C-alpha positions as CSV (number, residue, x, y, z in Angstrom):
1,M,-23.3,-12.9,-41.4
2,T,-20.7,-12.7,-38.9
3,P,-21.4,-14.5,-35.5
4,R,-21.5,-12.2,-32.7
5,T,-21.3,-12.3,-28.9
6,D,-22.4,-9.6,-27.0
7,I,-22.5,-9.8,-23.1
8,T,-23.7,-7.5,-20.9
9,W,-22.9,-8.4,-16.8
10,G,-22.8,-6.7,-13.8
11,T,-25.0,-5.1,-11.3
12,D,-26.6,-1.8,-10.7
13,A,-23.3,-0.2,-9.5
14,L,-21.0,-1.3,-12.4
15,T,-21.8,-2.5,-15.4
16,L,-19.5,-4.6,-18.1
17,R,-19.9,-5.1,-21.5
18,L,-17.6,-7.1,-23.8
19,T,-18.6,-7.6,-27.1
20,A,-16.7,-10.3,-29.7
21,D,-17.0,-11.4,-33.3
22,A,-15.3,-13.9,-35.3
23,G,-13.3,-11.0,-37.0
24,H,-11.9,-9.6,-33.9
25,P,-11.1,-10.3,-30.0
26,P,-13.4,-9.8,-27.3
27,R,-13.5,-5.8,-26.2
28,L,-14.6,-4.0,-22.7
29,A,-16.2,-1.5,-22.0
30,L,-17.6,0.1,-18.5
31,G,-20.4,1.7,-17.8
32,G,-23.0,0.0,-20.3
33,A,-21.9,1.5,-23.5
34,A,-20.4,-0.6,-26.4
35,P,-17.0,-0.9,-26.5
36,G,-15.8,1.7,-29.4
37,R,-13.1,1.6,-32.1
38,A,-10.2,2.4,-29.5
39,A,-11.4,-0.4,-27.7
40,L,-8.8,-3.0,-26.7
41,P,-8.5,-6.8,-26.5
42,L,-9.6,-8.3,-22.6
43,V,-6.0,-8.8,-22.1
44,E,-2.6,-7.7,-23.9
45,I,-0.1,-10.4,-24.3
46,E,3.3,-10.4,-25.8
47,L,5.4,-13.4,-26.6
48,A,8.5,-13.5,-27.7
49,G,8.4,-13.8,-31.7
50,H,5.3,-11.9,-31.6
51,G,5.5,-8.3,-31.6
52,R,3.1,-5.8,-32.4
53,T,0.5,-5.1,-35.5
54,G,0.0,-1.8,-36.8
55,T,2.5,0.0,-34.7
56,S,5.6,-0.1,-32.7
57,G,7.1,1.8,-29.7
58,K,7.5,0.4,-26.2
59,R,3.5,0.7,-25.3
60,H,2.3,-2.5,-24.5
61,V,-0.8,-2.5,-26.5
62,D,-1.5,-3.6,-30.1
63,G,0.4,-6.9,-29.5
64,S,-0.1,-9.3,-32.4
65,V,-1.1,-12.5,-29.7
66,S,-3.5,-10.3,-28.4
67,R,-5.3,-9.1,-31.8
68,R,-5.5,-12.7,-32.8
69,L,-7.5,-13.7,-29.7
70,R,-10.8,-15.1,-30.2
71,Y,-14.0,-15.5,-28.2
72,A,-13.8,-19.2,-26.6
73,G,-16.5,-19.1,-24.3
74,H,-17.5,-17.7,-21.0
75,T,-19.2,-18.5,-17.5
76,T,-20.9,-16.6,-14.5
77,E,-20.9,-17.7,-11.3
78,D,-20.2,-16.8,-7.7
79,G,-20.4,-13.4,-8.5
80,R,-17.6,-13.6,-11.2
81,L,-17.5,-13.7,-15.1
82,T,-14.8,-15.5,-16.7
83,V,-13.9,-15.0,-20.7
84,R,-12.2,-17.6,-22.3
85,T,-9.8,-16.5,-25.3
86,H,-7.8,-18.5,-27.6
87,D,-5.3,-17.7,-30.3
88,P,-5.2,-20.0,-33.4
89,V,-1.6,-19.4,-34.2
90,T,0.2,-20.4,-31.0
91,D,-2.7,-22.2,-29.4
92,L,-2.4,-20.0,-26.1
93,R,-5.4,-19.7,-23.9
94,A,-6.3,-17.3,-21.6
95,E,-9.4,-16.7,-18.8
96,T,-9.8,-13.7,-18.1
97,H,-11.5,-13.4,-14.9
98,Y,-14.0,-10.3,-13.5
99,R,-15.4,-10.0,-10.0
100,L,-17.5,-7.3,-8.7
101,D,-17.3,-6.4,-5.1
102,D,-21.2,-6.2,-3.3
103,G,-22.9,-3.0,-4.3
104,A,-20.1,-1.3,-5.4
105,P,-18.6,0.2,-8.2
106,V,-15.7,-2.1,-8.0
107,L,-14.2,-4.3,-9.9
108,H,-11.4,-7.0,-9.3
109,T,-9.6,-8.6,-12.2
110,W,-7.0,-11.0,-13.4
111,T,-5.9,-13.5,-16.0
112,E,-4.3,-16.9,-16.3
113,V,-2.7,-17.9,-19.4
114,S,-1.9,-21.3,-20.5
115,A,0.2,-23.4,-23.2
116,G,-1.3,-25.5,-25.3
117,K,0.3,-27.8,-27.8
118,S,3.7,-25.5,-28.2
119,T,6.1,-24.3,-25.5
120,L,5.7,-20.6,-25.2
121,D,8.2,-17.4,-24.1
122,V,5.8,-15.1,-22.4
123,E,7.2,-11.7,-21.8
124,S,4.0,-9.9,-20.7
125,V,0.4,-10.1,-19.6
126,S,-1.7,-7.6,-18.5
127,S,-3.8,-7.6,-15.6
128,F,-6.5,-5.1,-17.0
129,A,-6.5,-3.4,-20.3
130,L,-9.2,-0.9,-21.0
131,A,-9.9,1.8,-23.8
132,G,-12.5,4.2,-23.9
133,V,-11.7,5.8,-20.7
134,A,-12.2,10.0,-21.9
135,E,-15.8,9.1,-23.3
136,L,-16.3,7.2,-19.6
137,L,-15.2,10.0,-17.5
138,G,-17.0,12.4,-19.7
139,A,-14.1,14.1,-22.1
140,P,-14.4,12.8,-25.1
141,G,-12.5,14.2,-27.5
142,Q,-10.5,16.6,-25.0
143,W,-8.7,14.3,-22.8
144,E,-5.5,16.3,-23.3
145,H,-7.1,19.0,-21.0
146,E,-10.1,17.6,-19.7
147,V,-8.6,14.5,-18.2
148,S,-5.4,14.6,-15.1
149,I,-4.1,11.8,-14.1
150,W,-2.9,11.6,-10.4
151,T,-0.4,9.3,-8.3
152,A,1.8,9.8,-5.5
153,A,5.4,10.1,-5.4
154,N,6.9,8.1,-2.4
155,P,10.2,9.2,-1.4
156,W,11.8,7.3,1.9
157,S,10.3,9.6,4.4
158,G,8.1,11.2,2.2
159,E,5.5,9.0,1.5
160,Y,2.0,9.7,0.0
161,R,2.9,12.9,-1.9
162,W,0.0,13.3,-4.3
163,S,-0.1,15.4,-7.5
164,G,-2.3,15.8,-10.8
165,T,-1.5,16.8,-14.3
166,P,-3.6,16.7,-17.2
167,L,-2.6,14.5,-19.6
168,G,-1.6,16.9,-22.2
169,E,1.1,18.5,-19.8
170,A,2.6,15.2,-18.4
171,G,3.2,14.2,-22.5
172,L,0.1,12.5,-23.8
173,V,-1.2,14.9,-26.7
174,D,-3.3,14.0,-29.9
175,T,-0.6,14.3,-32.6
176,G,-3.4,14.0,-35.1
177,M,-2.0,11.2,-36.7
178,T,-5.4,9.2,-36.6
179,R,-6.4,11.4,-39.6
180,F,-3.8,9.8,-41.5
181,G,-4.4,6.1,-40.7
182,Q,-2.6,6.0,-37.4
183,T,-3.7,4.6,-34.3
184,G,-2.2,7.2,-32.4
185,S,1.0,8.9,-31.0
186,K,2.8,5.7,-29.9
187,N,3.4,7.6,-26.7
188,R,2.5,6.8,-23.0
189,I,2.7,7.7,-19.2
190,T,3.9,5.2,-17.4
191,R,4.5,4.6,-13.7
192,T,6.8,1.5,-12.9
193,S,8.6,0.3,-9.9
194,T,11.1,-2.6,-10.2
195,G,12.3,-4.5,-7.2
196,S,11.5,-5.8,-4.0
197,W,10.2,-2.4,-2.5
198,P,7.2,-1.9,-5.0
199,S,6.6,1.9,-3.3
200,S,9.7,3.3,-2.8
201,E,9.3,5.8,-6.0
202,H,5.6,5.6,-6.5
203,L,2.4,4.0,-4.8
204,P,1.4,1.0,-6.9
205,M,-2.1,3.1,-7.3
206,G,-3.6,6.3,-8.9
207,W,-6.4,7.5,-11.1
208,L,-7.4,9.3,-14.2
209,A,-10.4,12.3,-13.2
210,G,-12.6,13.9,-16.0
211,P,-15.4,16.4,-15.8
212,S,-18.0,13.6,-14.7
213,G,-16.0,10.8,-13.3
214,V,-12.7,9.2,-11.4
215,L,-11.5,5.8,-12.7
216,A,-9.3,4.8,-9.3
217,W,-7.1,1.9,-9.5
218,Q,-4.4,0.2,-7.3
219,I,-1.7,-3.0,-8.5
220,E,-2.3,-6.0,-5.8
221,H,1.6,-7.0,-5.8
222,N,4.3,-6.8,-3.5
223,G,7.1,-6.4,-6.2
224,S,7.4,-5.3,-9.7
225,W,4.3,-3.5,-11.2
226,H,3.6,-1.1,-14.2
227,A,1.1,1.1,-15.3
228,E,0.4,2.9,-18.6
229,V,-1.7,5.7,-20.1
230,T,-1.9,5.6,-23.8
231,D,-4.1,7.2,-26.6
232,R,-5.6,5.2,-29.4
233,F,-7.9,6.4,-32.1
234,D,-8.3,9.7,-30.3
235,E,-9.3,7.6,-27.2
236,I,-7.3,7.1,-24.1
237,C,-6.5,3.7,-22.4
238,L,-5.1,2.6,-19.4
239,L,-3.3,-0.5,-18.8
240,L,-2.0,-2.5,-15.6
241,S,0.1,-5.3,-15.2
242,G,2.9,-6.8,-12.9
243,P,6.3,-7.5,-14.3
244,T,7.3,-7.2,-17.8
245,R,10.3,-8.2,-19.6
246,R,10.5,-4.7,-21.0
247,E,10.8,-2.8,-17.5
248,H,11.6,-5.4,-15.1
249,T,13.6,-8.6,-17.0
250,W,10.5,-10.6,-16.4
251,S,9.5,-13.5,-18.8
252,L,8.5,-16.9,-18.6
253,R,8.8,-20.3,-20.6
254,L,5.9,-22.0,-20.5
255,A,5.7,-25.9,-21.5
256,P,2.4,-27.5,-23.1
257,G,0.0,-27.7,-20.3
258,E,1.7,-25.2,-18.0
259,S,0.1,-21.9,-17.3
260,F,0.6,-18.6,-15.2
261,T,-1.9,-16.1,-13.3
262,T,-0.9,-12.5,-13.7
263,V,-1.1,-9.9,-10.3
264,P,-4.8,-8.9,-9.7
265,V,-5.7,-5.1,-9.9
266,T,-9.3,-3.5,-8.7
267,V,-10.4,-0.6,-10.2
268,A,-13.2,1.7,-9.0
269,L,-15.3,4.1,-11.2
270,A,-17.4,7.0,-9.2
271,P,-18.4,10.6,-9.7
272,D,-15.5,12.1,-7.5
273,R,-12.3,11.6,-5.9
274,D,-13.3,10.7,-2.7
275,T,-16.0,8.5,-3.5
276,A,-13.7,7.1,-5.6
277,L,-11.5,6.5,-3.0
278,A,-14.1,5.4,-0.6
279,H,-14.9,2.2,-2.6
280,L,-10.7,1.0,-2.7
281,T,-11.0,1.6,1.1
282,G,-14.0,-0.7,1.4
283,H,-12.3,-3.1,-1.1
284,R,-9.3,-3.1,1.2
285,R,-11.0,-3.8,4.3
286,A,-13.3,-6.6,2.6
287,T,-10.3,-8.6,0.8
288,R,-8.0,-8.5,4.0
289,R,-7.0,-11.8,6.2
290,P,-9.5,-11.0,9.5
291,H,-7.7,-10.4,12.6
292,P,-9.2,-8.9,15.7
293,D,-6.4,-6.3,15.7
294,T,-8.2,-4.4,13.3
295,T,-11.2,-3.7,15.4
296,T,-9.5,-3.6,18.6
297,L,-6.8,-1.0,17.5
298,P,-4.7,-1.9,20.7
299,V,-1.6,1.0,21.2
300,V,1.8,0.2,20.6
301,F,4.8,1.2,21.9
302,N,7.8,1.0,20.2
303,D,11.1,2.0,21.3
304,F,12.7,3.1,18.2
305,M,11.8,6.1,16.9
306,N,13.4,9.3,18.5
307,C,13.9,7.0,21.4
308,L,16.3,4.0,21.9
309,M,17.2,4.1,18.1
310,G,17.9,0.3,18.0
311,D,20.2,0.4,21.0
312,P,17.9,-1.4,23.4
313,T,19.3,-2.6,27.1
314,T,17.3,-4.3,30.1
315,E,18.4,-0.6,31.8
316,K,17.0,1.6,29.3
317,L,13.9,-0.7,28.5
318,L,12.6,-0.7,32.3
319,P,11.6,3.1,32.7
320,L,10.1,2.9,29.4
321,I,8.0,0.0,30.3
322,R,6.9,1.7,33.4
323,A,5.7,4.8,31.2
324,A,4.1,3.0,28.2
325,A,2.0,1.4,31.3
326,V,1.1,4.5,32.8
327,T,0.2,6.4,29.8
328,G,-2.1,2.9,28.9
329,C,0.1,1.4,26.0
330,E,-1.4,-2.5,25.7
331,Y,1.4,-3.7,23.6
332,F,5.5,-3.0,24.0
333,C,7.7,-3.6,21.0
334,V,11.3,-3.8,21.4
335,D,12.6,-2.5,18.1
336,A,15.8,-3.5,16.6
337,G,19.3,-4.4,18.4
338,W,18.2,-6.9,20.6
339,Y,20.3,-9.1,18.7
340,D,23.7,-7.4,19.0
341,D,26.5,-8.4,21.4
342,E,29.0,-6.8,19.8
343,R,28.5,-3.1,20.4
344,A,30.6,-2.0,17.9
345,G,28.4,1.5,17.6
346,E,27.5,3.3,14.1
347,G,28.4,1.3,10.7
348,P,28.4,2.5,7.3
349,G,25.8,4.7,5.9
350,G,24.9,5.7,9.5
351,V,23.4,2.5,10.5
352,P,24.5,0.1,13.4
353,G,27.6,-1.7,13.6
354,W,24.9,-5.3,13.3
355,W,23.9,-4.6,10.1
356,D,25.8,-6.9,8.2
357,A,25.8,-9.7,11.0
358,V,21.7,-10.3,11.3
359,G,20.4,-13.6,10.6
360,T,20.6,-15.8,13.8
361,W,18.0,-13.7,15.7
362,E,19.3,-14.7,19.5
363,P,19.3,-12.0,22.6
364,S,22.4,-10.3,23.4
365,P,23.4,-11.5,26.8
366,S,25.5,-8.4,27.0
367,R,22.0,-6.1,26.4
368,F,20.1,-8.0,28.7
369,P,22.1,-9.5,31.6
370,G,19.1,-11.0,33.1
371,G,18.1,-12.3,30.2
372,L,15.3,-10.8,27.3
373,A,12.8,-12.8,29.3
374,E,13.6,-10.5,32.3
375,V,12.3,-7.5,29.6
376,T,9.1,-9.2,28.4
377,D,8.6,-10.7,31.9
378,A,8.4,-7.0,32.9
379,I,6.4,-6.0,29.8
380,R,3.7,-8.4,31.1
381,A,3.9,-7.7,34.4
382,A,3.0,-3.8,33.5
383,G,0.0,-5.3,32.0
384,M,0.8,-5.4,28.4
385,I,1.9,-7.7,25.7
386,P,5.5,-7.9,24.0
387,G,6.8,-8.0,20.9
388,L,9.9,-8.0,18.8
389,W,11.6,-6.1,16.0
390,L,12.5,-9.2,13.1
391,E,13.9,-8.5,9.7
392,P,13.2,-12.0,8.4
393,E,14.3,-11.9,4.8
394,V,17.9,-10.8,4.9
395,V,20.8,-12.5,6.3
396,G,24.0,-10.4,6.9
397,V,27.2,-10.8,5.2
398,R,28.9,-11.6,8.4
399,S,26.4,-13.9,9.8
400,P,27.2,-17.5,9.9
401,L,23.5,-18.4,8.7
402,A,25.3,-17.0,5.5
403,S,27.2,-20.0,5.1
404,A,25.3,-22.5,6.9
405,L,21.8,-22.1,4.5
406,P,23.0,-23.5,1.0
407,D,23.6,-21.1,-2.3
408,E,20.6,-21.9,-3.3
409,A,18.3,-20.3,-0.7
410,F,19.7,-16.7,-1.1
411,F,18.9,-14.6,-4.2
412,R,21.4,-15.0,-7.3
413,R,22.1,-14.3,-10.6
414,D,24.2,-15.7,-12.9
415,G,25.6,-18.0,-10.0
416,V,26.4,-15.1,-8.1
417,R,24.9,-14.4,-4.6
418,L,23.2,-10.9,-4.7
419,T,24.7,-8.6,-1.7
420,E,22.9,-5.3,-0.8
421,W,24.1,-2.9,1.8
422,G,25.9,-6.1,3.6
423,R,22.9,-8.1,3.1
424,H,22.1,-11.2,1.3
425,Q,18.3,-11.9,0.2
426,L,16.8,-15.3,1.4
427,D,14.5,-16.3,-1.3
428,L,11.3,-18.3,0.3
429,T,10.5,-20.2,-2.6
430,H,13.7,-22.2,-1.5
431,P,12.2,-24.5,1.7
432,A,15.5,-24.4,3.3
433,A,15.0,-20.6,3.7
434,R,11.2,-20.7,5.0
435,A,12.6,-23.6,7.3
436,H,14.9,-20.9,8.9
437,L,12.3,-18.7,9.1
438,D,9.4,-20.8,10.6
439,T,11.6,-22.0,13.5
440,T,13.0,-18.7,14.7
441,V,9.5,-17.1,14.8
442,D,8.0,-20.4,16.6
443,R,11.2,-19.8,18.9
444,L,10.9,-16.4,20.1
445,V,7.1,-16.3,20.0
446,T,7.1,-19.5,22.5
447,E,10.3,-19.0,24.2
448,F,8.9,-15.2,25.2
449,G,5.5,-15.5,24.9
450,L,5.0,-12.5,22.2
451,G,2.0,-11.2,20.9
452,Y,3.6,-8.9,18.7
453,L,6.8,-9.1,15.7
454,K,7.4,-6.0,13.6
455,L,8.7,-7.5,10.2
456,D,10.7,-4.9,8.6
457,Y,12.8,-4.9,5.2
458,N,15.3,-2.5,4.9
459,I,17.0,-3.4,1.3
460,D,15.7,-3.5,-2.5
461,I,17.4,-6.4,-4.0
462,G,16.4,-5.4,-7.7
463,A,15.1,-7.0,-10.2
464,G,15.2,-10.8,-8.9
465,T,16.8,-13.9,-8.6
466,D,17.5,-16.8,-11.8
467,S,17.7,-19.3,-9.4
468,G,14.4,-20.8,-10.7
469,P,12.5,-21.1,-13.7
470,G,12.2,-18.0,-15.6
471,A,14.1,-14.8,-15.8
472,P,14.9,-12.6,-12.5
473,G,11.8,-11.0,-12.9
474,H,9.8,-14.0,-12.4
475,G,12.2,-15.3,-9.6
476,L,11.4,-11.6,-7.5
477,L,7.3,-12.4,-8.5
478,A,7.7,-16.3,-7.1
479,H,9.3,-15.0,-3.8
480,N,7.1,-12.4,-3.6
481,R,4.2,-14.6,-3.5
482,A,6.1,-16.8,-1.4
483,Y,6.6,-14.0,1.6
484,L,2.7,-13.5,1.2
485,R,2.2,-17.5,1.8
486,W,4.7,-17.6,4.6
487,L,2.8,-14.8,6.4
488,D,-0.3,-17.0,5.9
489,G,1.3,-19.6,7.9
490,V,2.3,-17.8,11.1
491,H,-0.9,-16.9,11.4
492,D,-2.5,-20.0,10.9
493,R,0.3,-21.3,13.4
494,H,0.2,-18.3,16.0
495,P,-3.5,-17.0,15.6
496,G,-3.5,-14.2,18.1
497,L,-0.2,-12.9,17.1
498,V,0.0,-9.2,15.5
499,L,2.3,-8.9,12.4
500,E,3.4,-5.5,11.5
501,G,4.2,-5.0,8.0
502,C,7.4,-2.2,7.6
503,A,9.9,-1.7,4.9
504,A,12.1,1.0,5.9
505,G,9.0,2.4,6.6
506,G,6.5,3.0,3.7
507,M,8.7,1.1,0.6
508,R,5.9,-1.6,0.9
509,I,2.7,0.0,1.1
510,D,1.0,-2.3,-1.4
511,H,-2.9,-4.0,-1.1
512,A,-0.9,-7.7,-1.4
513,T,0.5,-6.9,1.9
514,L,-2.0,-5.1,3.8
515,A,-4.4,-8.1,3.1
516,H,-1.9,-10.3,5.2
517,V,-0.8,-8.0,8.0
518,P,-3.0,-6.4,10.3
519,V,-0.7,-3.6,11.0
520,Q,1.4,-1.5,8.4
521,S,4.2,0.9,9.4
522,L,3.7,4.4,7.1
523,T,7.0,5.9,7.4
524,D,10.3,6.2,8.9
525,Q,10.1,10.2,9.0
526,Q,11.2,11.7,12.7
527,D,10.1,15.1,11.8
528,A,6.7,15.9,14.0
529,L,6.3,18.7,11.5
530,L,6.6,16.9,8.2
531,I,4.9,13.3,9.9
532,A,1.9,15.2,10.0
533,A,1.6,15.6,6.0
534,V,2.5,11.6,5.5
535,A,-0.3,10.9,8.1
536,A,-2.9,13.0,6.9
537,A,-2.2,11.9,3.1
538,A,-1.7,7.9,3.9
539,P,-5.4,7.0,4.0
540,V,-5.7,7.4,0.7
541,A,-3.4,3.8,0.3
542,V,-4.2,2.7,3.7
543,P,-7.3,2.1,5.6
544,P,-7.3,3.8,8.9
545,E,-6.9,1.0,11.3
546,Q,-4.2,-0.5,9.8
547,G,-1.4,2.8,9.1
548,A,1.1,2.8,11.9
549,V,2.0,6.7,12.8
550,W,4.6,7.6,15.4
551,A,3.9,10.1,17.9
552,Y,7.2,10.9,19.5
553,P,6.8,13.2,22.8
554,Q,10.3,14.4,24.0
555,P,11.2,16.3,27.2
556,G,12.0,19.9,26.7
557,Q,9.0,20.4,24.0
558,S,6.2,23.0,24.6
559,E,2.8,22.1,25.4
560,E,2.0,22.3,21.9
561,E,4.7,20.5,20.3
562,T,3.5,17.6,22.3
563,V,-0.1,17.7,21.4
564,F,1.3,18.2,17.4
565,T,2.6,15.2,17.3
566,L,0.3,12.9,19.2
567,V,-2.7,14.3,17.0
568,S,-0.8,13.1,13.7
569,A,-1.2,9.5,15.4
570,L,-4.8,9.4,16.4
571,L,-6.5,9.3,13.2
572,G,-4.9,5.9,12.5
573,R,-2.6,3.3,14.6
574,V,-1.1,5.2,17.7
575,H,2.5,3.6,17.7
576,L,3.5,5.8,20.8
577,S,7.5,6.0,20.9
578,G,10.2,8.9,22.5
579,R,11.6,9.6,25.8
580,I,8.3,9.7,28.0
581,D,10.3,8.0,30.4
582,L,11.9,11.3,30.9
583,L,8.9,13.7,30.5
584,P,7.5,15.9,33.4
585,P,4.5,15.1,35.1
586,E,2.4,17.8,33.0
587,R,3.3,16.3,29.6
588,L,3.1,12.6,30.5
589,A,-0.5,13.7,31.4
590,L,-0.8,15.3,27.4
591,V,0.1,11.4,26.5
592,T,-2.0,9.9,28.9
593,E,-5.4,12.1,27.6
594,A,-4.6,11.7,24.3
595,L,-4.7,7.6,24.4
596,D,-7.8,7.9,26.9
597,S,-9.5,9.9,24.0
598,Y,-8.0,7.2,21.5
599,R,-10.1,4.4,23.4
600,G,-13.0,6.2,23.4
601,Y,-13.7,6.4,19.7
602,R,-10.9,4.1,17.9
603,R,-13.2,1.1,17.1
604,T,-14.9,3.5,14.7
605,L,-11.7,3.9,12.7
606,A,-12.6,0.5,11.2
607,R,-15.8,1.8,9.4
608,A,-14.3,5.6,8.6
609,V,-14.4,6.6,5.1
610,P,-11.3,9.2,4.6
611,S,-11.8,12.6,2.8
612,W,-9.5,15.6,2.7
613,P,-11.4,18.9,3.6
614,L,-8.1,21.0,2.3
615,G,-7.7,18.9,-0.3
616,L,-4.6,16.6,-0.2
617,P,-2.2,17.3,1.4
618,G,0.9,19.3,0.2
619,W,4.1,18.6,1.8
620,R,5.0,22.0,2.8
621,D,1.6,23.2,3.4
622,D,0.8,25.3,6.3
623,W,-2.3,24.0,7.3
624,L,-3.6,20.7,6.7
625,A,-6.6,18.4,7.6
626,L,-7.6,15.4,7.3
627,A,-11.5,14.0,8.6
628,L,-12.9,10.4,8.8
629,D,-16.5,9.9,8.6
630,T,-18.2,7.2,10.8
631,G,-21.8,7.5,9.3
632,T,-23.2,9.6,12.1
633,E,-20.2,12.4,12.8
634,T,-16.7,13.1,11.5
635,L,-13.6,12.9,13.4
636,L,-11.4,16.0,12.0
637,A,-7.7,16.0,12.8
638,I,-6.2,19.8,11.5
639,W,-2.7,21.0,11.9
640,R,-1.1,24.3,11.5
641,R,2.9,23.9,10.8
642,G,3.6,27.6,10.4
643,G,2.5,30.9,8.2
644,P,0.8,33.7,9.2
645,E,-2.7,32.8,9.2
646,E,-3.7,31.9,12.7
647,V,-7.3,31.0,11.4
648,C,-8.6,28.3,8.8
649,E,-12.2,28.3,7.1
650,L,-13.1,24.8,5.6
651,P,-16.2,23.0,4.8
652,V,-17.9,20.4,7.1
653,P,-20.4,17.5,6.2
654,A,-23.9,18.6,5.5
655,G,-26.3,18.4,8.6
656,T,-23.3,18.9,11.1
657,H,-24.9,20.7,14.1
658,T,-22.0,20.3,16.9
659,V,-18.7,20.5,17.0
660,V,-16.8,19.7,20.4
661,P,-12.8,18.9,20.9
662,V,-11.4,15.5,20.9
663,Y,-8.0,16.1,21.8
664,P,-6.7,18.3,23.5
665,R,-9.9,18.8,25.7
666,V,-9.0,22.2,26.8
667,A,-6.3,24.5,24.8
668,P,-5.8,28.3,22.9
669,G,-8.3,29.3,20.3
670,G,-11.2,27.3,19.3
671,A,-13.6,25.8,16.4
672,V,-16.8,27.9,15.6
673,L,-19.4,26.4,13.2
674,D,-21.4,28.2,11.1
675,A,-23.8,25.7,10.0
676,E,-26.2,27.4,8.2
677,N,-23.3,27.4,5.6
678,G,-21.5,24.5,6.5
679,R,-18.2,25.7,7.4
680,L,-16.0,25.7,10.3
681,R,-13.5,28.5,11.5
682,V,-11.0,26.8,13.5
683,D,-8.3,29.3,15.3
684,L,-4.5,28.3,16.4
685,P,-2.7,31.3,17.5
686,R,0.7,29.6,17.8
687,A,2.3,27.5,15.6
688,P,2.9,24.5,15.3
689,S,-0.6,23.4,16.7
690,A,-2.9,20.9,15.9
691,R,-6.6,20.0,16.9
692,L,-8.3,16.6,17.1
693,L,-12.3,17.9,16.8
694,R,-16.0,15.7,16.7
695,L,-18.5,16.9,14.4
696,S,-21.7,15.6,15.0
697,R,-24.7,15.4,12.6
698,A,-28.3,13.9,12.1
699,A,-27.5,9.8,11.6
700,A,-26.8,9.0,7.6
701,P,-25.7,5.7,6.0
702,L,-21.9,5.6,5.3
703,S,-21.2,6.9,1.8
């Protein structure tokens, strides 16, 4: 009789079933059902010299190493299941770790692989591999039409553009070849990001939706990543990983005794989309570094967007400081340009002339004749906390630092230092690079009494660096991980300092980054009509208490236009900008009213769960809506951007009995509740216009 091991582990919220026997690798199923014929090994591993078995193609499944893996034991402790496997041919050993979130159907997983007696050239290691997804989602045998893949295009300034497509329409079809002894179509649907902007084309998350469930996923890495959906024996499989050799020029040679740990991923299984996304939101909150900023949600004024645009001076800043204090801002961040003493105007690509000279981060005497301290002192005197913009990972080609630091402190390939848009990329695995950044941050925080740093990153350096062990993709991975450790070091030395993550707006929207910074910039979008779509969709990926949304009131705007831009920020982190120093009194009063209203409910955002009563926002939709459920009430933002329809009807939570305006308190139009049928009728007679409403209901636990 063949020895067999069955492991059932989990909670009432989610159960894992693993089966292993002497003739097969351990296989995984979710939801308690036994792994079926299509089941995959716990981890898919590719080594140089060891290809696939039984099939070929670009897919990262059916590798011969993974087929040979055999069960070598397991442990359960501290809420974690660890399964050990071993390849008898190469002596490779793997430990696959599973951890469940308390009381939620959320699984966090990663794998560590180690070389035994022989040196191994590793080319790919999956973080998560699961087959049987069609049955799990209620579509066995019907996955072509009944299962859809949802992902988000994430272009610069057009982030969070969600769309769903049935697998068949996306290109994955049942070719019928399993009836003739084949494993499947050899095809796949992929989403892949290569380089140091992990979300510059697509967000590193998505979900598969079927008739009876949704399987949502996120890859928790701030660099290259890969996701693929494949078919196998009339079923579908989901595979998630960090960088690979095929897609990202990643590989790593492991000497005997050496090991490699994959990037972690998290999946959530739920009956519907909003519930699955609520569980991912809960996971993000539970696993990020604690910081008081994510509970107090202070209002930040930043002088950049549709304001000074990288051209700050004492003369320009002092009136803005006075106006920001009047409206009730609590932080004032001087954005880009404070170090530029050349005053050369615009450079290549529409950026300022200082673009290729950054790196030393010293204040400009010509911009601040009385010193930058005159400005930061004025900020404190106005009752606010000062902050500065910094782009720590880059050094301009004209900066003296480019020659002062050793060549090994920069990204290189084939011995040549990399240059992108006039900048070099620091390699934070090198001690000289880290020492430069630590010295810079400590000096600025101490000298100017800073409480806020906006950390931007405006280049994508590509596949990586080969300065260290491994291929360029591994050099990037090592830098990515070093950057996160550097962020933690800054927090450790300056516990009260607020760090804002930014990468040309939303080019670094990943949970690895979000777990290490309390605030994340969502976009560089300058158009108030378009940023509404960004703000409404962003909570799919970023908890509302972390997502910084620009609001930029301007002289010459109508009352409704001013309200519109402010509403876009009121269900996230308010980052006020615009020429508020030039606003007439009645418009400045609208800004003050918005911030007064925000302070009344902002702490509730840290526990709020998002949903989308009109569906996920389309980029050109006339009407948009975002709801945040705090347990006993719902905060609802609704925007009318255009179109002939002056009235919008939308569903409201069961038990809603009262609707009151939050902002503005008095405005044209209105909102009428049909409590019996659970519908709300919103009348906005002019476009563009927007409103923030509070929907109250009987007390109920958070979903």
